[in-house]
N, C-alpha and C positions, 0 to 999 in steps of 0.2 A: 525578231520572235513573237509566237503569236502569245495573246494572254491567257490563252488555254494551256500553254506549255508552261509560261512563266508557275500559274498556279499548281500544276501537276508537279513540278519540282520541289516548289516552296512544302506540298504536303508531301511528296518524300521525303526531305528534309525535316519536315516535322516528325514523321512516324521513327526515323535513323534517331533522332536527339530521346523520343520518347523510349525506344529499344534500349538504347545507352543507356540512359538514366535509371531504367527499370532494371537492367541489367546492375547495374550497380549497386543498386539497393539491395537486391536480391542477394548478390555475392556479399555484400558488407555485414548483411544481417545474417548470413549461413555461418561466415565466418565469426562471428562476434556473440552468436544465442543459438543460432539453432544447429547446428554441428557439436559444440561444448555440451548442450543439452541431452543430445540425442547419445553423445558419447557416454553421458552419465547415466543414462537409462541403460544403455548395453553391459556397461561394465556391472550394473546392477544385477542384469541375469546371467554372468560369466558360470557361474555355479550351479544356475537351476533355478527353477520357481521353489523348489522346496529349500533351497537355501535362502534366497531373497525373503521367504515369510518367515523362515526361523529368526532371519537378521533384524524382520523390524517388530518382530513380536517378544523378543527376549526383555525382560521384566525392567532393564534400563532404556533401552531404545522405545518401549511401548509407553512407560512413563515419560520419558521427555516429549515424544510425540503427542501425546495426551496432554501435558502440560504448554507444550507449544501451541498447540490448535485451540486449544482451551483460553487461554490469555489472551491469543489474538482475537478471538472471539469478541471477550469483553474488550478490548481495546478498539475494536472495531464499533460496536456500541457506542462507547462512550465519545468516540469521534465524530459519530454520526451527528450525536445530539450536541455535544461543546463544541464541534469545529462550524457547525452553524450558527449557532449562537454569538461564536467570535468573527465569524465573516458578518454575520447581520449588523454587529454592534460597529465593525470597522466601515461600513458602508452607510447605514442608516444613521449613525450616532455622531456627535461631534463634542469631544474632548481635548483637553490639552495631552500631548503626547502621543497622540494618535499615530501621529508618522512613524515614532520611536516605535512604538508597540507592533505597527504594520512592519515593519523592516525586521525585528526579531522574531517575527512568527517563521522566518525563514533561517533563522539561527540553527536549528535542528540539520537543515542539509549543508550548510559550510563548515560545521561544527565538526571534527572528526568523533566517531561514535565511541571510542575509548576514551576520548578526552569528556564527555556528556555523562560517560560510566563514572568518571573518578569524580567529577562534582557532584553527580549524585549521591556518590559514598561520602562526599565530605558532608553534603547536608542534611542529608536520611540516613548516616550510617551509626555505628554506636558511638560515636563522640559527635551528633549532631547537634547544632547550634541553637536548632527548632525543637530540641527534645523528642523528638520523632525517629527512632529506630526502626529502618524498613528491610535494612540489611538481610540478608541471607533467608528471604523470605519470597513467597510467592506475589505478594502486595508490591514487593521492591520492583520484581519481574515487571510489573504489568505499570509500574511507575515509570520504568526505564524505556519501555516499549511505548508508553504515553508521549514520552517526550521525544523519541525518536518519529514519529505518524504525527504529531501536531499540525504541519503543514497541509496535508494532502485534502482534507476536507475543507478546511477554509478556504483552500488556493483553488479548489474546484468550485466552490459554491459563490466565492465572491464577482467573479467576472459576471455570473448570472445575476446575481444581484445590481450589479453595476447597469447592465443593460435591462434590465425589468422593465416594463413600461409602467410609468407611475399614474399614468392617465387611468388605467384599469381599476388602479384602487382608489381615484379619485373618484370614478363612477359608480363604483360599487358603493362606498359612502353616501354618495348622492342618492343611491336608491335605498339608503335605510340598513347598510349592511354593518354589522358589529366589526371591532377589530379583529376579533378573532374568527369571524366566517371570511373577511377579507384575506387573513394569513392562509387559513383553510382551503377555501376552494379560487382562490384567486393567486397568491405567490406560493404557497407549497407545491402544486403540481409542477410549476415551473422548475423548482428549486430540486425535487425529487431525481431525474436522473444526474443531474452533478453530484448531489447529497450519496446518491449509492456508487458512482464512481469512485470518488473519494473517500467511501469505506472500503470498497473493494480492494485498492490500492494500499491502504493503511493495516488492511487483513493479510494481505500477502508481502507486504514489507514488515512486517511483525514477526513472519514464521522465520523470516532470512536473517534476521538481527542477532549479533553476536557482540558487538564492541561495547555497547552499553548495558549488555545485561551479564556478563559475563565477571564483572568486577561485584556488583551489590547483588547477585543472586546467590554469590559463593561459589556454585556449581554443584551443588549437593545432590547427589546421584539420588534418584525417586522423590526428592521433594521440589528441589530449586531448578537443577538441571535441563535446560532449554537442548531442545532438537540439533542446532547448530553446534552448540559446545560438545555434544555428544556426537556429533560428525568430526569433529576436530578429535577428539579424543581416539576415536575409530582409526583416524589416520596415525595418530602419534603410536599407536598400539599393531600398525602395519596392518590394518585390515582393511583396503580401501574398497572392496568389493560389498563389506556390511555399511561401510559410510556412505558408499552409492546407493546402496537400497532404502538408506531413514532419507536420504538426499530426493531419489524418485517420489518416495510417499508425499515428501513436501511440494515437489514441481506439481503431482497429480492435483493435489488438494489446490494449490492457486490458479491450474489451469484451469479446473472445474470452476473455481468461483467467479472468475474472468468470462467463462462461455456463460455460467449461468447470468450475470448481470449483462454480459451482449444480447441475450435472449429476451430477459425482463424487460431492458431498454427499448427494443426491436417491439417487444409487445405493447409496451407504453406508446410508443408512438402510430402504432396503427390505431390505438384506442382513442390518441390525441386530434 
């Protein structure tokens, strides 16, 4: 058997393996993500565009959407700043209990969100041992969302800080650059893509949260009712089309956020 034949068979086998892997990945993503999302969008259009618009602009639905998107935006901005600060402290500073703090960052991923809501209600509810009652208020909603989205920015920025070349910082310092200048011109440009990625994930995750907010918010229409709880209420009242309409709005907002983030990162890569 010639060498050319062996190479051709190897290339053919590699192509078949690639096609098989690609097919399995597409099938899995279709079954788990694409088909269910498409089904929700189609269900929202079941009674036409007019009904869709009416469903998302009812006073209770519009109030829930406004609160959800607004609170998610506030949470995203806070996470952008504080998540970066926490990641910096975990990477650059040394202090007792650092490993414990680093482990606790992932607690919102592991803890059932309804348990998180119960804990937050116990700490910041009417019988708060801290004397701080945030229950049944929009501040309580923001607090719950901050808890469940804590890891996103931290865990996206942390690896970038770990891999950042410290020699560049030392070179800038040797040339007379101040600490602020080093951070702004050397460190921050490398962190921005990770910061934005984590922020976008936190924003999208906030819009979908229900477990941690349902207890501390009190589910008060026009005041503390978030979109996910409003959708659940629509299902309970046998209005799945209306629930699908509100869900589609959240889906579109999340997709637009992720697309804008991708475009911004591509633009930054070209400039970099």
